[in-house]
C-alpha positions as CSV (number, residue, x, y, z in Angstrom):
1,M,0.0,0.0,0.0
2,E,1.7,3.2,-1.2
3,G,0.9,6.9,-1.5
4,V,1.7,10.4,-0.2
5,E,1.2,11.5,3.4
6,G,-2.5,11.5,4.4
7,C,-3.7,9.3,1.6
8,G,-5.2,6.7,3.9
9,K,-2.7,3.9,3.5
10,S,-2.6,2.7,7.1
11,T,-6.4,2.9,7.4
12,H,-7.0,0.9,4.3
13,A,-4.2,-1.6,4.9
14,G,-5.9,-2.4,8.2
15,F,-9.4,-2.6,6.6
16,L,-8.0,-4.9,3.9
17,A,-6.3,-7.2,6.4
18,R,-9.5,-7.6,8.4
19,R,-11.6,-8.4,5.3
20,L,-9.1,-11.0,4.1
21,R,-9.0,-12.7,7.5
22,A,-12.8,-12.7,7.5
23,R,-12.7,-14.6,4.2
24,G,-10.4,-17.3,5.7
25,Y,-7.0,-16.1,4.5
26,R,-3.9,-16.1,6.7
27,V,-2.7,-12.5,6.8
28,L,0.2,-10.6,8.1
29,L,-0.4,-6.8,8.4
30,T,2.9,-4.9,8.7
31,A,4.4,-1.5,8.0
32,E,7.6,0.4,7.2
33,P,9.5,1.9,8.8
34,G,9.4,0.0,12.1
35,G,8.1,-3.4,11.1
36,S,10.8,-5.4,12.9
37,A,12.3,-5.2,16.4
38,A,15.3,-3.2,15.2
39,G,13.2,-1.2,12.8
40,K,11.3,0.4,15.7
41,S,14.5,2.2,16.7
42,I,15.3,3.1,13.1
43,R,11.8,4.5,12.7
44,E,12.3,6.9,15.7
45,C,15.5,8.1,14.1
46,L,13.9,8.6,10.7
47,L,10.6,10.3,11.6
48,T,11.3,12.4,14.7
49,P,11.2,16.1,13.8
50,R,14.3,16.7,15.9
51,G,17.7,17.1,14.1
52,H,18.6,16.7,10.5
53,V,19.1,13.5,8.5
54,G,20.8,13.9,5.1
55,P,19.3,12.3,1.9
56,L,21.8,9.5,1.7
57,A,21.6,8.7,5.4
58,E,17.8,8.7,5.1
59,L,18.0,6.2,2.2
60,F,20.4,3.9,4.1
61,L,18.2,4.0,7.2
62,F,15.1,3.1,5.3
63,E,16.9,0.3,3.5
64,A,18.4,-1.0,6.8
65,D,14.9,-1.1,8.2
66,R,13.6,-2.9,5.1
67,S,16.4,-5.5,5.2
68,Q,15.5,-6.5,8.8
69,H,11.8,-6.3,8.0
70,V,12.2,-8.7,5.0
71,R,14.5,-11.1,6.8
72,E,12.7,-11.3,10.1
73,V,9.0,-10.7,9.2
74,I,8.0,-10.7,5.6
75,R,9.9,-13.8,4.2
76,P,8.9,-16.0,7.2
77,A,5.2,-15.0,6.7
78,L,5.4,-15.8,3.0
79,A,7.0,-19.1,3.8
80,R,4.0,-19.9,6.1
81,G,1.6,-19.2,3.2
82,A,0.4,-15.9,4.5
83,I,-0.7,-12.9,2.5
84,V,1.4,-9.9,3.5
85,V,-0.3,-6.5,3.5
86,C,2.5,-3.9,3.9
87,D,2.0,-0.2,4.6
88,R,4.9,1.1,2.4
89,F,7.7,-0.8,0.8
90,S,10.4,-0.3,-1.9
91,D,8.4,2.1,-4.1
92,S,8.3,4.6,-1.2
93,S,12.1,4.8,-1.3
94,R,12.0,5.3,-5.1
95,A,9.5,8.1,-4.7
96,Y,10.8,9.8,-1.6
97,Q,14.5,9.3,-1.7
98,G,15.1,8.6,-5.4
99,V,12.9,11.5,-6.7
100,G,11.9,13.7,-3.8
101,R,15.5,13.8,-2.4
102,G,17.1,13.7,-5.8
103,L,19.3,10.6,-5.3
104,G,18.1,9.0,-8.5
105,L,16.4,5.7,-9.2
106,R,19.6,3.9,-10.2
107,L,21.1,4.3,-6.8
108,V,17.9,3.6,-4.9
109,N,17.2,0.5,-7.0
110,A,20.7,-0.9,-6.4
111,V,20.6,-0.4,-2.6
112,D,17.0,-1.7,-2.4
113,R,17.9,-4.9,-4.3
114,M,20.5,-5.7,-1.7
115,A,18.1,-4.9,1.2
116,T,15.2,-7.0,-0.2
117,G,17.1,-9.8,-1.9
118,G,15.0,-8.9,-5.0
119,L,11.6,-9.4,-3.2
120,R,8.9,-7.5,-5.0
121,P,5.1,-7.1,-4.3
122,D,2.7,-9.1,-6.4
123,L,0.4,-6.0,-6.3
124,T,1.0,-2.4,-5.3
125,L,-2.0,-0.3,-4.4
126,L,-1.3,3.4,-4.9
127,L,-3.9,5.5,-3.0
128,D,-3.8,8.8,-4.8
129,V,-4.9,12.2,-3.4
130,P,-4.0,15.8,-4.3
131,V,-1.0,16.8,-2.2
132,R,-2.6,19.7,-0.4
133,R,-5.5,17.5,0.7
134,G,-3.2,14.7,1.8
135,V,-1.1,17.1,3.9
136,E,-4.2,18.6,5.5
137,R,-5.3,15.1,6.5
138,A,-1.9,14.3,7.9
139,R,-1.9,17.5,10.0
140,K,-5.3,16.6,11.5
141,R,-3.8,13.3,12.8
142,G,-1.8,15.2,15.4
143,A,1.9,15.1,15.9
144,L,3.7,15.5,12.5
145,T,6.7,13.4,11.5
146,R,9.8,14.9,9.8
147,L,8.4,13.9,6.4
148,D,4.9,15.3,7.2
149,R,6.7,18.7,7.7
150,E,8.2,18.8,4.2
151,S,7.0,21.4,1.7
152,L,4.1,21.0,-0.7
153,A,6.7,21.2,-3.5
154,F,8.5,18.1,-2.1
155,H,5.2,16.2,-1.6
156,G,4.2,17.1,-5.2
157,K,7.4,15.6,-6.5
158,V,6.8,12.4,-4.5
159,R,3.2,12.2,-5.8
160,R,4.4,12.6,-9.4
161,A,7.1,10.0,-8.8
162,F,4.5,7.5,-7.6
163,L,2.3,8.1,-10.6
164,N,5.3,7.7,-13.0
165,L,6.3,4.5,-11.3
166,A,2.7,3.2,-11.7
167,A,2.7,4.1,-15.4
168,R,5.9,2.1,-15.9
169,S,5.1,-0.9,-13.7
170,G,3.8,-3.3,-16.3
171,G,0.5,-3.8,-14.4
172,R,1.9,-4.3,-10.8
173,F,0.5,-1.0,-9.6
174,H,-3.2,-0.3,-9.3
175,V,-4.0,3.4,-8.8
176,I,-7.0,4.2,-6.7
177,G,-8.4,7.7,-6.2
178,A,-8.8,8.0,-2.5
179,L,-10.4,11.5,-2.2
180,G,-14.0,10.2,-1.7
181,P,-15.7,8.3,1.1
182,A,-13.7,5.6,2.7
183,S,-16.3,3.0,1.7
184,E,-15.6,3.8,-2.0
185,T,-11.9,3.5,-1.6
186,A,-12.3,0.2,0.3
187,A,-14.5,-1.2,-2.5
188,A,-11.9,-0.3,-5.1
189,V,-9.1,-1.9,-3.0
190,D,-11.2,-5.1,-2.6
191,C,-11.8,-5.3,-6.4
192,A,-8.1,-4.9,-7.2
193,V,-7.1,-7.5,-4.5
194,A,-9.7,-10.0,-5.6
195,S,-8.4,-9.8,-9.2
196,A,-4.8,-10.3,-8.0
197,L,-5.9,-13.3,-5.9
198,R,-7.7,-14.9,-8.9
199,R,-4.6,-14.4,-11.1
200,K,-2.6,-16.4,-8.5
201,G,-5.2,-19.0,-8.1
202,L,-6.0,-18.1,-4.5
203,A,-9.6,-16.8,-5.0
């Protein structure tokens, strides 16, 4: 589940996991950063508004978190036959650090391959909202993270990066407009996931 700040990823990842469990699937709901034991400390370092983290350090911290997450949490769940619903994964690094921070996709892709061992999602749901609305939603949640506090221009670059990644994904991405009622977004998520499960023979 991907998207800009305030698009509803965490909410809809939780909704999706509950609906899949109700249908009898074994499901792991997880998130980045902070999905592993070590990742919780990395998350604090990455998202606290205090201090400054440079672009390259930010990338390495996200990928260190991802490496632990894949090794300790995601791959064992997949080996047990679970469906993994993850709130952010590699495409966030491509959009935020590769494009938003200007590090370039070649560098991000190289580091990410080492961190994940080449693991890729079967389906990436991109919840898309206009940047200004997303930031307004994020600010209503309460305490802002370091990334929440970035400029609208930065978040605009990230949104465009996500949409460009989706356009070049060869069908892995499914873009869902998430500006309307939550029930409409949830229905679109369900439809995309049901189609992916049928393709894999799991429906």
